[in-house]
C-alpha positions as CSV (number, residue, x, y, z in Angstrom):
1,M,29.3,-1.6,-11.8
2,T,27.5,1.7,-12.3
3,G,24.3,2.1,-14.3
4,D,22.0,4.9,-15.3
5,T,19.0,5.8,-13.1
6,R,15.9,7.5,-14.2
7,G,16.5,10.7,-12.2
8,N,19.0,11.7,-9.6
9,N,16.5,11.3,-6.8
10,V,16.1,7.6,-7.4
11,A,17.3,5.3,-4.5
12,I,16.3,1.9,-6.0
13,D,15.7,1.1,-9.6
14,V,14.1,-2.3,-10.3
15,L,14.5,-3.0,-14.1
16,G,12.7,-5.8,-15.8
17,V,13.1,-8.2,-12.9
18,T,11.8,-11.8,-13.2
19,K,12.1,-14.4,-10.5
20,V,11.4,-18.1,-11.2
21,F,11.6,-20.7,-8.5
22,G,12.5,-24.0,-10.0
23,A,13.3,-24.8,-13.6
24,A,13.3,-21.7,-15.8
25,D,10.8,-23.2,-18.3
26,S,8.5,-24.9,-15.8
27,G,9.0,-23.4,-12.4
28,F,6.9,-20.9,-10.5
29,R,7.1,-17.4,-11.8
30,A,6.9,-15.3,-8.7
31,L,7.8,-12.0,-10.5
32,D,7.2,-11.3,-14.2
33,K,9.3,-8.4,-15.7
34,V,8.7,-6.1,-12.8
35,S,10.0,-2.5,-13.1
36,A,9.8,0.3,-10.5
37,S,11.7,3.4,-9.3
38,I,11.8,4.0,-5.6
39,R,12.8,7.6,-4.7
40,Q,15.3,8.7,-2.1
41,N,13.7,9.5,1.3
42,E,10.3,8.2,0.5
43,F,8.0,5.7,2.2
44,F,7.2,3.3,-0.6
45,T,4.8,0.4,-0.1
46,L,4.4,-2.9,-2.0
47,L,0.7,-3.8,-1.6
48,G,-1.1,-6.9,-2.7
49,P,-2.7,-10.1,-1.6
50,S,-0.8,-13.2,-0.4
51,G,1.3,-14.8,-3.2
52,C,1.4,-11.6,-5.4
53,G,5.2,-11.4,-5.3
54,K,5.7,-8.4,-2.9
55,T,7.8,-10.3,-0.3
56,T,9.8,-11.9,-3.1
57,L,10.7,-8.4,-4.5
58,L,11.7,-7.3,-1.0
59,R,14.0,-10.3,-0.6
60,L,15.6,-9.6,-4.0
61,I,16.3,-6.0,-2.9
62,A,17.7,-7.4,0.4
63,G,19.9,-10.0,-1.3
64,F,18.2,-13.0,0.2
65,E,17.2,-14.1,-3.3
66,F,18.7,-13.3,-6.7
67,P,16.8,-12.4,-9.9
68,T,16.4,-14.9,-12.7
69,E,16.4,-11.9,-15.1
70,G,16.7,-8.1,-14.8
71,R,18.7,-5.7,-12.7
72,I,18.4,-3.9,-9.4
73,L,20.2,-0.6,-9.0
74,L,20.9,1.1,-5.7
75,D,22.0,4.7,-6.2
76,G,23.0,3.7,-9.7
77,E,25.0,0.7,-8.7
78,D,23.9,-2.8,-9.9
79,I,23.5,-4.8,-6.7
80,A,21.6,-7.8,-8.1
81,A,24.5,-10.2,-7.6
82,L,25.8,-8.8,-4.2
83,P,25.2,-10.8,-1.0
84,P,23.2,-9.2,1.7
85,F,26.1,-8.1,3.9
86,R,27.5,-6.1,1.0
87,R,24.4,-4.1,0.6
88,P,23.7,-0.8,2.5
89,V,20.2,-2.2,3.3
90,N,18.6,-3.5,6.5
91,T,15.5,-5.5,7.0
92,V,12.9,-5.6,9.8
93,F,11.2,-9.0,9.7
94,Q,7.6,-9.9,10.7
95,S,9.0,-11.9,13.6
96,Y,11.4,-9.1,14.7
97,A,14.2,-11.8,15.4
98,L,15.4,-10.2,18.6
99,F,17.9,-11.9,20.9
100,P,15.9,-12.8,24.1
101,H,19.1,-13.2,26.2
102,L,20.2,-9.7,25.5
103,T,18.9,-6.4,26.8
104,V,17.2,-3.8,24.6
105,A,20.4,-1.7,24.4
106,K,22.5,-4.8,23.6
107,N,20.2,-5.8,20.9
108,I,20.7,-2.4,19.3
109,S,24.4,-2.4,19.7
110,F,25.0,-6.0,18.5
111,G,25.1,-5.3,14.8
112,L,27.3,-2.3,15.3
113,E,29.8,-4.4,17.3
114,M,29.9,-6.9,14.4
115,L,30.7,-4.0,12.1
116,G,33.7,-3.1,14.3
117,W,32.5,0.3,15.3
118,P,34.4,2.0,18.2
119,A,32.8,1.7,21.6
120,T,32.2,5.5,22.0
121,K,30.4,5.6,18.6
122,I,28.3,2.6,19.5
123,A,27.3,4.1,22.8
124,S,26.2,7.4,21.3
125,T,24.3,5.6,18.5
126,V,22.5,3.3,20.9
127,E,21.5,6.3,23.0
128,R,20.3,8.2,20.0
129,M,18.3,5.2,18.7
130,L,16.7,4.6,22.1
131,A,15.6,8.2,22.1
132,L,14.3,8.0,18.5
133,V,12.0,5.1,19.3
134,K,11.2,6.4,22.8
135,M,12.6,3.3,24.6
136,E,15.2,5.0,27.0
137,P,13.5,3.6,30.2
138,M,13.6,0.1,28.8
139,A,17.3,0.0,27.9
140,D,18.4,-2.6,30.5
141,R,15.4,-4.9,30.1
142,L,15.6,-8.2,28.3
143,T,13.5,-8.3,25.2
144,D,11.2,-11.0,26.5
145,Q,10.2,-8.7,29.3
146,I,8.7,-6.0,27.1
147,S,5.5,-5.9,25.1
148,G,5.0,-6.7,21.4
149,G,4.9,-3.1,20.4
150,Q,8.1,-2.3,22.4
151,Q,9.8,-5.3,20.7
152,Q,8.9,-3.8,17.4
153,R,10.4,-0.5,18.3
154,V,13.6,-2.3,19.3
155,A,13.7,-4.1,16.0
156,L,13.3,-0.8,14.2
157,A,16.1,0.8,16.3
158,R,18.5,-2.1,15.6
159,A,17.8,-1.9,11.9
160,L,18.2,1.9,11.8
161,A,21.3,2.1,14.0
162,P,23.9,1.5,11.1
163,N,22.2,4.3,9.1
164,P,21.3,2.1,6.1
165,R,20.4,3.8,2.8
166,V,17.3,1.7,2.6
167,L,15.2,0.0,5.3
168,L,13.0,-2.9,4.2
169,L,10.0,-3.8,6.3
170,D,8.3,-7.2,5.8
171,E,4.8,-6.8,7.3
172,P,6.2,-5.8,10.7
173,L,2.8,-4.7,12.1
174,S,0.9,-7.9,11.4
175,A,1.4,-9.4,14.9
176,L,0.1,-6.4,16.8
177,D,-3.4,-5.8,18.0
178,F,-5.6,-3.3,16.2
179,K,-5.0,-0.3,18.5
180,L,-1.3,-0.8,18.7
181,R,-1.0,-1.3,15.0
182,K,-2.7,2.1,14.5
183,E,-0.2,3.7,16.8
184,M,2.7,2.1,15.1
185,Q,1.6,3.2,11.7
186,I,2.0,6.8,12.9
187,E,5.3,6.0,14.6
188,L,6.7,4.4,11.4
189,K,5.9,7.4,9.3
190,R,7.4,9.7,12.0
191,L,10.6,7.6,12.0
192,Q,10.9,7.7,8.3
193,G,10.5,11.5,8.2
194,E,13.0,12.0,11.0
195,T,15.7,9.7,9.7
196,G,15.3,10.6,6.0
197,I,15.9,6.9,5.1
198,T,14.1,5.3,2.2
199,F,11.5,2.9,3.6
200,V,10.2,0.0,1.5
201,F,7.2,-1.5,3.3
202,V,5.4,-4.8,2.4
203,T,1.8,-5.3,3.4
204,H,-1.6,-6.8,2.3
205,D,-3.4,-4.2,4.5
206,Q,-4.9,-1.4,2.3
207,E,-5.4,0.9,5.2
208,E,-1.8,0.6,6.3
209,A,-0.7,1.5,2.8
210,L,-3.0,4.5,2.5
211,T,-2.1,5.8,6.0
212,M,1.7,5.7,5.8
213,S,2.9,5.7,2.2
214,D,4.2,8.5,-0.1
215,R,3.6,6.1,-3.0
216,I,2.1,2.7,-3.4
217,A,2.8,-0.1,-5.9
218,V,-0.2,-2.4,-6.2
219,M,0.8,-6.0,-7.1
220,S,-1.0,-9.0,-8.4
221,A,0.2,-12.3,-9.8
222,G,3.9,-11.2,-10.0
223,R,3.3,-7.9,-11.7
224,I,3.0,-4.3,-10.6
225,L,-0.4,-3.0,-11.9
226,Q,-0.2,0.6,-10.7
227,V,2.1,3.0,-8.9
228,G,0.9,6.2,-7.4
229,S,0.2,8.3,-4.3
230,P,-2.5,7.0,-1.9
231,R,-4.9,9.5,-3.3
232,E,-4.2,8.5,-6.9
233,I,-4.5,4.8,-6.2
234,Y,-7.8,5.3,-4.3
235,D,-9.5,8.0,-6.5
236,R,-8.0,7.1,-9.9
237,P,-7.4,3.3,-10.1
238,T,-6.5,2.3,-13.6
239,E,-7.5,-1.4,-13.4
240,R,-10.4,-3.3,-11.9
241,F,-8.2,-5.3,-9.6
242,V,-6.7,-2.1,-8.1
243,A,-10.2,-0.5,-7.7
244,D,-11.6,-3.6,-6.1
245,F,-8.6,-4.3,-3.8
246,I,-8.3,-0.8,-2.4
247,G,-11.5,-0.2,-0.4
248,E,-15.1,-0.7,-1.5
249,T,-16.0,0.1,-5.1
250,N,-19.1,0.0,-7.3
251,F,-18.6,-1.3,-10.8
252,L,-21.0,-0.1,-13.6
253,E,-20.9,-1.3,-17.2
254,G,-21.8,1.0,-20.2
255,E,-21.2,2.2,-23.7
256,A,-18.5,4.8,-24.0
257,K,-17.5,7.5,-26.5
258,V,-14.4,9.7,-26.3
259,A,-15.4,13.2,-25.0
260,G,-12.0,14.8,-24.6
261,D,-8.5,14.4,-23.2
262,R,-8.7,11.6,-20.6
263,L,-12.4,11.8,-20.6
264,L,-15.2,9.5,-21.7
265,E,-18.9,10.0,-21.9
266,V,-20.5,6.7,-20.8
267,R,-24.1,5.7,-21.2
268,L,-24.5,3.3,-18.3
269,D,-26.6,0.1,-18.6
270,A,-28.2,1.2,-15.3
271,G,-29.6,4.3,-17.1
272,A,-27.6,7.5,-16.6
273,T,-25.0,9.1,-18.9
274,V,-21.9,10.1,-16.9
275,K,-18.5,11.7,-17.7
276,A,-15.7,9.4,-16.6
277,T,-12.0,10.1,-16.2
278,A,-10.0,7.6,-18.2
279,P,-6.3,6.4,-18.2
280,D,-4.8,6.3,-21.7
281,A,-5.4,2.5,-21.9
282,A,-9.2,3.0,-21.3
283,L,-9.6,6.0,-23.6
284,H,-11.6,4.4,-26.3
285,A,-15.2,4.0,-27.6
286,G,-17.2,0.9,-26.9
287,R,-18.0,-1.2,-23.9
288,T,-16.3,-0.1,-20.7
289,T,-16.4,-0.4,-16.9
290,V,-16.5,2.5,-14.6
291,A,-15.7,2.5,-10.9
292,V,-17.6,4.7,-8.4
293,R,-16.6,4.9,-4.7
294,P,-19.5,4.6,-2.3
295,E,-18.8,7.9,-0.7
296,H,-18.9,9.7,-4.1
297,A,-22.6,9.2,-4.4
298,D,-25.7,10.4,-2.4
299,L,-28.8,8.4,-1.6
300,V,-32.0,10.3,-2.5
301,P,-35.8,9.6,-2.4
302,G,-37.0,7.5,-5.3
303,D,-39.5,10.0,-6.5
304,G,-36.9,12.8,-7.0
305,P,-34.2,13.5,-9.6
306,A,-31.5,10.8,-9.7
307,D,-28.8,9.3,-11.9
308,L,-29.6,5.7,-10.9
309,T,-32.6,4.1,-9.2
310,G,-33.2,0.9,-7.4
311,V,-34.4,-0.8,-4.2
312,L,-32.7,-0.5,-0.8
313,K,-31.8,-3.9,0.4
314,N,-29.8,-3.3,3.6
315,I,-28.7,-0.5,5.9
316,V,-25.4,-1.1,7.9
317,Y,-24.5,1.4,10.6
318,F,-20.7,1.9,11.3
319,G,-20.8,4.7,13.8
320,T,-19.0,7.3,11.7
321,D,-21.0,6.5,8.6
322,T,-23.8,4.3,7.3
323,H,-23.6,2.0,4.2
324,F,-26.7,1.7,2.1
325,H,-26.8,-1.5,0.0
326,M,-29.2,-1.4,-2.9
327,T,-30.0,-3.2,-6.1
328,L,-30.2,-1.1,-9.2
329,D,-33.1,-1.5,-11.6
330,N,-30.9,-3.5,-13.9
331,G,-30.0,-5.9,-11.1
332,V,-26.5,-4.6,-10.3
333,P,-25.6,-4.1,-6.6
334,F,-24.6,-0.6,-5.5
335,I,-23.4,0.8,-2.2
336,V,-23.7,4.4,-1.0
337,R,-21.7,5.5,2.1
338,Q,-22.9,8.6,3.9
339,Q,-21.5,10.4,7.0
340,N,-23.7,10.2,10.0
341,T,-25.1,13.3,11.8
342,P,-25.5,13.0,15.6
343,G,-29.0,12.4,16.7
344,E,-30.4,11.9,13.2
345,G,-31.5,8.6,11.5
346,S,-31.0,7.9,7.8
347,G,-34.6,8.6,6.8
348,F,-34.6,5.5,4.6
349,S,-36.1,2.1,5.0
350,I,-35.2,-1.4,3.7
351,G,-37.4,-2.3,0.7
352,E,-37.9,1.4,-0.3
353,Q,-37.5,2.6,-3.9
354,V,-34.5,5.0,-3.8
355,G,-32.3,7.0,-6.1
356,V,-28.6,7.7,-6.4
357,R,-27.0,11.0,-7.4
358,L,-23.4,10.7,-8.5
359,H,-20.9,13.4,-7.5
360,A,-19.3,15.3,-10.3
361,D,-16.0,13.6,-11.4
362,A,-17.0,10.4,-9.4
363,A,-16.7,7.9,-12.3
364,Q,-13.4,6.4,-13.2
365,A,-13.1,4.3,-16.4
366,L,-10.9,1.2,-16.1
367,K,-8.6,-0.6,-18.4
368,D,-10.0,-3.7,-20.1
C-alpha cells in the first residue's frame, strides 16, 4: 500500500501513532498520537528519559512491535503491519548481539548468506565493511577476543552490510567508557555521512544527541515535545521540560506583553525588563516563564550596572569554565557559566553581592 508523504525527501513518516500495552482502555499508553517525519540521509535522534517511549517508537519502526493506532510509512509505503524481515531496516542493539563462535568477518557475512547473496558479492561487501569501520586487521579474530569498542564497530558493519534504507540504533554507546564513547560518537557521524543511510538513534544522553544529530526529537511521557536541529533545541526550547532536560537552564518568572512577531517584553519578578523570543504558543500577555542559559549571562560586581542582583553562594571550577551559583534578590537560584582564562582567578568570592548582565537575545519564553 502506498501513501502520501510530506515531501519527497522523507524516509520515514510516523503518523498519529499510539501504542498501548495491555487492554486498550486500561493498559499502559507508551506512545500517545506521535507524529514525526524523518528525512532521507539524516541522523535523527530520539532523546528523552527512561520510559518516555523512544525505544518503543524505534521497535515500531523495526517491526518488533505493532501500533495500536496510526501509520508508519517508509518511502511512502505503509509498513506498520509488515514483519521485521520484510522491512528494509536494520537494528544495532545495546548488547550488539554478536556471535562469539564466529570471526569478525563471519559475523558480517552471516546475514548476507541468509539473504542468499552470491559468494563473490558477500566477499567484496565484507571487505568494504571492514574498511569502512577500520577493522581489516581484526577480520579473523573471534568477537570475544576484541574490545567493546571493536565489537560495536563489528555490529555496525554487520547492520550496514545489506545496505538498509534505514539503520536503527538503540543506545549502542551506553556500554562504552567515557573516552571510547566520545570517539564512537565521531565515528557514527562519519559512518552516516559516508553511507548516506538514514540513521535513527535512541539515547537519553543529551551530549550524544547534540554532538551527532542533524535533528533531535525530545520525548516525554509518550509524546514528542519538540523537533529541531541541535542548536534550535538548545537555544530555542519551546517547553520547560525541553529547556530543563537539555543542559543547564535558569528559569525566571515575570509579566509579559507582546512586543512584536515572536517577541515578548517581560518584566521579571527578579527586577529587570527583558525582550524574550517566544514560540507561537507562548506569544501572549500575562504571566510567563523565560529560560536563560548560564553561558548567556555575565557575572559583574554588585555595585555596577546589572539586570539582576543577588548573593554568590558557590563557585565550581570545571577546568574549561567556572559555574557561579547565586541566589537572586527574590530568592530564585541562578547560575552563570564563564570561560576560564589561563592564569587568572574569577575575581569573585562566595558571599559577595554580585550582579548579572544578560546577553542580548538570551531570554526564551516557554509554553505554559
